[in-house]
MIMARLO-316767 format. One record per residue: residue in one letter; x, y, z of N, C-alpha, C in turn. Coordinates in steps of 0.1 Angstrom, whole numbers, padded with zeros to 4 digits, always signed. Each point is the difference from the previous one (the first is absolute). Layout:
! residues N
AXYZXYZXYZ;...
***
This chain:
! residues 272
M+0009-0012+0001-0009+0012+0000+0009+0012+0000;V-0003+0010-0009+0007+0012-0002-0007+0012+0007;S+0007+0006+0009-0006+0010+0008+0000+0013-0010;S-0011+0007+0002-0003+0012-0007+0007+0011+0006;S+0004-0001+0012+0007+0012+0007+0014+0003-0005;A+0003+0011-0002+0012+0005-0005+0011+0000+0011;P+0012-0003-0003+0010-0001+0009+0002+0014+0006;R+0002+0000+0014+0002+0013+0008+0013+0006-0003;T+0001+0012-0004+0010+0007-0002+0007+0007+0012;G+0011+0005-0001+0007+0007+0012-0008+0011+0004;S-0006+0007-0010-0006+0013+0003-0014-0004+0008;D-0006-0012-0004-0012-0004+0007+0002-0003+0015;R+0012-0007+0003+0004-0004+0013+0004+0014+0008;A+0005+0009-0007+0003+0013+0007-0012+0007+0004;L-0010-0002-0010-0014+0006+0004-0006-0005+0012;N+0000-0012+0001-0007-0009+0009+0008+0003+0014;T+0012+0001+0000+0008+0002+0012-0004+0014+0005;G+0001+0009-0010-0004+0014+0005-0013+0001+0006;A-0011-0007-0004-0013-0002+0006+0000-0005+0013;I+0007-0010+0002+0001-0007+0013+0007+0010+0011;D+0011+0008-0005+0007+0009+0008-0009+0011+0005;A-0009+0004-0011-0008+0011+0004-0011-0002+0009;V-0003-0014+0002-0010-0004+0010+0006-0001+0014;T+0013-0005+0000+0006-0005+0012+0010+0009+0006;S+0003+0011-0008+0010+0010+0005-0005+0008+0011;T+0009+0004+0009-0005+0008+0012-0001+0016-0006;P-0012+0005+0003-0001+0013-0003+0010+0011+0004;P+0002+0010-0007+0011+0011+0003-0004+0004+0016;L+0012+0002+0007-0002+0005+0014-0003+0015-0001;R-0010+0003+0009-0005+0015+0000+0006+0005+0012;A-0001+0015+0000+0004+0006+0012-0010-0003+0013;L+0005+0000+0012-0008+0000+0011+0001+0013+0009;R-0009+0001+0009-0003+0012+0008+0003-0003+0015;V+0008+0007+0007+0002-0001+0015-0006+0010+0006;E-0010-0001+0010-0009+0010+0006+0005+0000+0015;Y+0002+0012+0006+0004+0002+0012-0005+0014+0005;G-0010+0000+0007-0007+0013+0005-0004+0006-0014;D+0002+0014+0000-0003+0007-0014+0009-0001-0010;A+0010-0008+0002+0011+0000-0011-0002-0014-0008;H+0000+0002-0013-0002-0011-0009+0013+0000-0010;H+0007-0012-0002+0012-0001-0008-0002-0010-0009;M+0001+0003-0013-0001-0010-0012+0015-0006-0002;V+0001-0013+0000+0013-0007-0003-0001-0007-0011;E+0008+0003-0012+0001-0005-0013+0010-0012+0001;P-0003-0010-0009+0008-0011-0001+0015+0004-0004;G+0010-0005+0005+0014+0003-0001+0004+0010+0010;R-0008+0005+0010+0004+0008+0010-0001-0006+0014;E+0009+0001+0007-0002-0006+0015-0005+0011+0009;F-0008-0002+0010-0006+0009+0009+0001-0005+0012;S+0005+0009+0010+0005-0004+0013-0011+0008+0009;I-0002-0007+0013-0008+0005+0010+0007+0000+0014;G+0000+0010+0006+0006+0001+0014+0000+0014+0006;R+0013+0001+0008+0000+0014+0005+0007+0010-0009;E+0009-0004-0008+0007+0007-0010+0000-0006-0013;S-0011-0001-0006-0003-0008-0013-0007+0008-0011;D-0005-0007-0010-0007+0006-0010-0014+0005+0006;L-0006-0009+0008-0010+0003+0010+0005-0001+0014;S+0002+0013+0004+0004+0003+0014-0011+0001+0010;V-0005-0012+0006-0013+0000+0008+0000+0008+0013;D+0013+0001+0006+0001+0007+0012+0015+0002+0004;D+0002+0009+0010+0014+0001+0004+0004-0009+0013;N-0010-0010+0003+0000-0008+0011+0015-0006-0001;P+0008+0002+0012+0014-0006+0000-0001-0015+0001;Y-0012-0006+0004-0001-0015+0000-0001-0006-0013;L-0003+0008-0011-0003-0005-0013+0012-0002-0009;H+0003-0010-0007+0011+0000-0010-0001+0012-0008;R+0012+0005-0005+0001+0009-0011-0006-0005-0012;R+0003-0012-0003-0006-0008-0012-0006-0012+0007;F-0013-0002-0001-0006-0012+0007-0005-0010-0011;L-0008+0006-0009-0006-0008-0010+0005+0006-0014;R+0000-0010-0009+0001+0003-0015-0009-0007-0010;I-0004+0008-0009-0008-0006-0011+0009+0001-0012;R+0000-0012-0007+0006+0000-0014-0005-0010-0008;A+0001+0001-0013-0006-0010-0011+0011-0010-0002;E-0004-0012-0002+0010-0010-0004-0009-0013-0006;S+0004-0006-0011-0006-0011-0005-0015+0003-0003;G-0004+0012-0005-0014+0003-0003-0009+0002+0012;L+0006+0001+0011-0008+0001+0013+0006+0012+0007;W-0009+0007+0010+0004+0009+0009+0004-0007+0014;W+0011+0003+0006+0004-0006+0012+0001+0009+0011;L-0004-0004+0013+0002+0009+0010+0010-0008+0009;E+0011+0008+0004+0011-0005+0007+0002+0008+0014;N+0003-0009+0009+0004+0008+0015+0016-0002-0001;V+0004+0014-0002+0016+0001-0001+0004+0005+0014;G-0008+0001+0011+0005+0003+0012+0005-0011+0007;T+0004+0002+0012+0008-0010+0009-0008-0004+0013;L-0010+0006+0004-0007-0001+0014-0015-0001-0002;L-0006+0008-0008-0016+0002+0000-0005-0010-0011;T-0012-0003+0004-0008-0011-0009-0013+0007-0004;A-0006-0001-0011-0011+0005-0005-0011-0010-0001;T-0013+0003+0000-0011-0009-0002-0006+0006-0014;V-0001-0010-0010-0006+0002-0012-0013-0008-0003;T-0010+0008-0003-0013-0008-0003-0007+0004-0012;D-0009-0008-0004-0009+0004-0013-0011+0009+0005;A-0009+0004-0008-0011+0010+0003-0008-0006+0012;S-0001-0013-0001-0010-0006+0010+0006-0001+0015;G+0013-0001+0000+0008-0002+0012+0001-0015+0004;Q-0007-0010-0008+0002-0013+0002+0013-0007-0005;V+0005+0005-0011+0012-0004-0004+0012+0008+0005;Q+0009-0005+0007+0010+0008+0007+0013-0007+0002;A+0010+0009+0000+0014-0005+0000+0008+0009+0010;R+0010-0006+0007+0009+0008+0008+0012+0002-0007;L+0005+0011-0004+0012+0003-0008+0010+0003+0009;A+0009-0009+0003+0011+0001+0009+0012+0006-0008;P+0010+0005+0008+0012+0005-0006+0006-0009-0010;G+0004+0003-0012+0006-0008-0009-0009-0006-0009;A-0013+0000+0003-0012-0007-0007-0005+0008-0011;R-0006-0006-0009-0006+0007-0011-0013-0007-0005;L-0010+0006-0006-0013-0008-0005-0004+0008-0012;P-0007-0007-0010-0006+0006-0012-0013+0008+0004;L-0003+0012-0007-0011+0006+0003-0010-0005-0011;V-0009-0010+0004-0009-0006-0009-0013+0004+0002;F-0003+0009+0008-0014+0004+0003-0001+0015-0005;E-0012+0003-0006-0003+0014-0004+0002+0010+0012;L-0004-0004+0010+0002+0010+0013+0006-0008+0011;V+0011+0007+0005+0008-0007+0011+0002+0011+0010;H-0003-0005+0014+0001+0008+0010+0014-0004+0009;I+0008+0009+0004+0011-0003+0007+0000+0008+0013;V+0003-0007+0011-0002+0006+0015+0013-0005+0005;F+0006+0010+0007+0012-0002+0009+0002+0008+0010;G+0007-0003+0010+0003+0009+0012+0016+0002+0002;A+0002+0013+0006+0011+0003+0004+0001+0008+0013;G+0006-0005+0011-0001+0008+0013-0015-0001+0005;S-0005+0010+0003-0014+0000+0003-0010+0005-0010;T+0005+0000-0013-0009+0005-0011-0003-0010-0010;S-0013-0001-0005-0004-0010-0010-0003+0008-0012;Y+0003-0006-0013+0001+0006-0012-0009-0009-0010;E-0007+0006-0008-0007-0008-0010+0002+0009-0014;L+0001-0010-0009+0000+0005-0015-0006-0010-0009;V-0004+0006-0012-0006-0009-0010+0006+0001-0012;I+0001-0011-0008+0005-0001-0013-0011-0006-0009;R-0001+0008-0011-0011-0005-0010+0008-0003-0014;T-0003-0012-0004+0006-0004-0012-0011+0000-0011;A+0004+0002-0013-0009-0001-0011-0002-0014-0004;G-0013-0006+0004-0003-0012-0005+0006-0010+0008;G+0000-0002+0013+0007-0012+0007-0004-0013-0005;Y+0008-0009+0003-0003-0015-0004-0011-0005+0007;Y-0004+0003+0012-0009-0005+0007-0009+0010+0006;G-0014-0003+0003-0008+0009+0008+0001-0003+0013;P-0009+0009+0009+0001-0004+0014-0005-0013+0003;A+0007-0006+0012-0004-0014+0004-0014-0001+0003;V-0007+0009+0006-0014+0000+0003-0006+0013+0000;T-0013+0000-0002-0007+0014+0001-0004+0004+0012;P+0004+0011+0006-0003+0005+0013-0015-0001+0003;V-0004-0006+0012-0013+0000+0003-0003+0011+0011;S-0012+0007-0002-0003+0011+0008-0005-0007+0014;R+0003+0007+0011-0004-0005+0013-0013+0006+0005;E-0006-0006+0010-0012+0004+0006+0004+0011+0009;P-0010+0010+0004+0002+0009+0010+0006-0005+0012;F+0009+0008+0007+0005-0004+0013-0010-0002+0010;S+0002-0009+0010-0007-0001+0013+0011-0004+0011;R-0005+0005+0011+0010-0004+0012+0001-0015+0002;E-0012-0008-0004-0001-0013+0003+0006-0009-0011;S+0005+0006-0010+0007-0007-0011+0012-0008+0002;D+0000-0011-0006+0013-0008+0001+0002-0006-0014;E+0007+0010-0008+0001-0002-0015+0012-0006-0005;T-0002-0011-0009+0013-0004-0006+0003+0009-0013;I+0012+0004+0001+0006+0009-0012+0011-0006-0003;G+0000-0005-0014+0012-0006-0005+0005-0011+0007;H-0010-0008+0004+0002-0013+0007+0006+0002+0014;V-0001+0013+0006+0004+0004+0012-0011+0005+0008;P-0005-0009+0008-0013+0005+0010+0007+0012+0009;L-0008+0011+0000+0003+0012+0009-0012+0004+0008;T+0002+0001+0013-0010+0006+0006+0000+0016-0002;T-0011+0006+0004+0000+0014-0001+0011+0008+0006;S+0004-0004+0011+0010+0005+0007+0013-0002-0005;Q+0002-0011-0004+0013-0003-0008+0002+0007-0014;R-0011+0002-0006+0001+0009-0013+0001+0015+0004;Q-0007+0005+0012+0002+0012+0003+0016+0003+0003;L+0006-0010+0006+0014+0002+0005+0009+0001-0014;I-0004-0007-0010+0010-0001-0012-0004+0014-0007;V-0012+0004-0001-0004+0013-0007+0006+0012+0008;A+0002+0000+0012+0005+0011+0007+0015+0000-0002;L+0008-0010-0002+0013+0000-0003+0001+0004-0015;A-0008-0005-0007+0002+0004-0015-0007+0013-0006;E-0006+0008+0011-0007+0010-0003+0006+0010-0009;P+0013+0004+0005+0007+0011-0009+0001-0003-0016;L+0001-0013-0004+0000-0005-0013-0013+0000-0007;L-0011-0006+0009-0012-0001-0005-0007+0013-0004;R+0004+0010+0007-0007+0013-0002+0006+0008-0011;Q+0010-0005-0006+0006+0007-0013-0009-0004-0012;S-0001+0009-0009-0009-0002-0012+0010-0008-0010;S+0012-0002+0001+0008-0006-0009+0012-0006+0006;A+0007-0010-0006+0011-0006+0006+0011+0011+0005;G+0006-0003+0012+0008+0009+0006+0007-0004+0012;H+0003+0007+0010+0005-0005+0013-0006+0006+0011;G+0001-0008+0012-0005+0006+0012+0007-0007+0013;E+0001+0009+0010+0006-0004+0012-0010-0008+0009;I+0006-0014+0003-0009-0007+0007+0000+0004+0016;P-0012+0001+0005-0001+0005+0014+0006-0010+0009;S+0006+0005+0012+0005-0008+0011-0014-0009+0005;S+0004-0009+0009-0010-0007+0006-0008+0008+0009;A+0008+0010+0007-0009+0007+0009-0009+0011-0008;D+0004+0005-0011-0007+0009-0007-0013-0007-0006;A+0003-0013-0006-0012-0007-0006-0010-0005+0012;A+0005-0002+0011-0008-0004+0011-0009+0012+0004;T+0006+0011+0001-0007+0012+0004-0012+0003-0011;R+0006-0002-0013-0010+0004-0012-0013-0010+0003;L+0003-0012+0004-0012-0011+0002-0007+0002+0013;G+0006+0007+0009-0007+0002+0013+0004-0013+0009;W+0010-0008-0003+0003-0012+0007+0012+0004+0010;T+0002-0008+0010+0012+0000+0007+0012-0005-0008;L+0012+0004+0004+0012-0006-0008+0001-0015+0002;T-0004-0005+0012+0000-0015+0002-0009-0006-0008;A-0013+0004-0001-0009-0005-0009+0004+0000-0016;F+0005+0011-0003+0006+0001-0014+0011-0011-0002;N+0010-0001+0009+0011-0009-0002-0006-0015+0000;R-0010-0002+0009-0005-0014-0002-0006-0003-0013;K-0008+0010-0005-0007-0003-0014+0010+0000-0011;L+0011+0007+0000+0011+0000-0008+0005-0013+0000;D+0003-0007+0011+0005-0014+0000-0008-0009-0005;N-0014+0001+0002-0009-0010-0006+0000+0001-0014;V-0002+0014-0006+0001+0001-0014+0012-0007-0007;C+0012+0005+0006+0012-0006-0006+0001-0014+0002;D-0005-0007+0010+0001-0014+0001-0009-0007-0011;K-0012+0006-0002-0009-0005-0009+0006+0000-0014;L+0006+0011-0004+0006+0002-0013+0012-0010-0002;D+0008+0000+0011+0012-0009-0001-0005-0014-0001;R-0009-0005+0006-0005-0015-0002-0004-0001-0014;I-0003+0009-0009-0003-0003-0015+0011+0003-0008;G+0011+0002+0006+0014+0001-0008+0005+0015-0002;V-0006+0010+0005+0005+0013-0002+0012+0001+0010;T+0010+0005-0008+0014+0000+0008+0001+0015+0006;G+0011+0001+0010+0002+0012+0004-0007+0007+0012;L-0010-0010+0005-0009+0006+0010+0003-0006+0014;R+0009-0010+0001+0004-0006+0012+0008+0010+0009;G-0005+0001+0013+0008+0009+0009+0012-0008+0004;G+0009+0008+0008+0012-0006+0003+0011+0010+0001;R+0012-0004+0004+0012+0008+0001+0004+0006-0015;D-0002-0006-0009+0004+0004-0014-0010+0008-0008;N-0013+0000+0006-0012+0007-0007-0006+0011+0009;L+0006+0011-0002-0005+0012+0008-0014+0002-0002;A-0006+0007+0010-0014+0003-0001-0005+0008-0012;T+0010+0011-0004-0001+0008-0013-0002-0009-0011;N+0010-0009-0001+0002-0010-0013-0014-0007-0001;R-0005-0005+0012-0011-0008+0000-0014+0008-0005;R+0000+0012+0003-0013+0009-0004+0002+0002-0014;L+0013+0003-0005+0001+0005-0014-0002-0013-0007;R+0004-0012+0003-0002-0011-0008-0015-0004-0001;L-0008+0003+0011-0015-0002-0001-0005+0008-0010;V+0004+0014+0002-0007+0010-0010+0004-0004-0014;E+0014-0004-0002+0003-0003-0014-0008-0012-0006;Y-0002-0010+0009-0009-0011-0004-0015+0003-0003;A-0005+0007+0009-0014+0004+0000-0002+0010-0012;I+0008+0008-0003-0002+0010-0012+0003-0010-0013;A+0010-0006-0002+0005-0007-0011-0013-0010-0004;T-0004-0008+0009-0011-0010-0001-0015+0005+0000;R-0001+0011+0001-0013+0007+0001-0008-0007+0012;L+0008-0004+0010-0007-0004+0014-0008+0011+0004;V+0005+0013-0002-0009+0011+0004+0002+0011-0012;T-0011+0007-0002+0001+0009-0010-0006+0014+0003;R-0001+0009-0007-0006+0013+0003-0013+0000+0005;D-0008-0009-0005-0015-0003+0004+0001-0004+0015;D+0010-0006+0006+0000-0005+0014+0002+0010+0010;L+0003+0013-0006+0001+0010+0010-0013+0003+0007;A-0011-0005-0005-0013+0002+0007+0000-0008+0014;V+0008-0011+0000+0001-0008+0012+0005+0009+0013;L+0007+0012-0002+0004+0008+0010-0012+0007+0005;E-0010+0002-0006-0014+0005+0004-0007-0007+0011;L+0005-0013+0002-0006-0010+0010+0008+0002+0013;L+0006+0010+0002+0007+0001+0013-0011+0001+0011;P+0005-0005+0012-0011+0000+0011-0003+0015+0005;Q-0012+0002+0002-0004+0012+0005+0002+0000+0016;P+0000+0011+0007+0002+0001+0013-0010-0010+0008;G+0005-0009+0008-0009-0009+0008-0003-0013-0007;E+0003+0001-0014-0001-0013-0007+0011-0011+0001;P-0002-0013+0001+0010-0009+0001+0012+0002-0010;D+0011-0002+0003+0011+0002-0010+0005-0014-0004;E-0004-0004-0012+0005-0012-0005+0013-0003+0001;G+0008+0010-0001+0017-0001+0000+0005-0005+0013;T-0009+0003+0012+0006-0002+0012-0005-0015+0005;R-0008-0007-0008-0004-0015+0005+0011-0009+0000;
***
């Protein structure tokens, strides 16, 4: 039997190969945007962009912050975020907060989501910034679900972490400086005494609640919350705020929980 098909020429093979490449090739890398407070920086492929105390994005003159802490650069068709510091660690999440990674000194990770949140602490100050890429490879892990109105009797599970109202109040009181900002930026984390006063609790009650919250999160694998000789109280509060902001454990909407503070003569849940 004689085939009616004409033999394939070199030009035919070249056309087919080109068609396959057109389908499987990675689209050209596009510029990304770094947002911090009112400042927006566009980063083009081929350019490195640093973040730190004395960098392309100088977030603060905080002496506890590395001069160059984070670096963004393009490689192999992807944007990468690198920790070029020696001491600090950053928490990186997608828009939902359910996909997260701890970026330790010397580590790097690809920016594969269209919206990336970065939270880190230095000294007693917590920082948050946002990176927006043009057409990320993946969408958010989950769609955020709106919560029911707060009540003093609520015992709500948020992100698989059950929190009582008073536990949520404690976290919000510590994260309030960041939550009240209209855009990503930085805020000074209040001392335990100031947060206790804000909540109308005794310092003893506040510290006991803080222990309970940190123990609960430690049991599900959140690092840096264990007390002890090498983990100062400031570091523990800072790490708690970093985790809560990065994973959306609390958001700006949670500020309403502070309105549930006890009135004069009303039992104080924080002292139980």
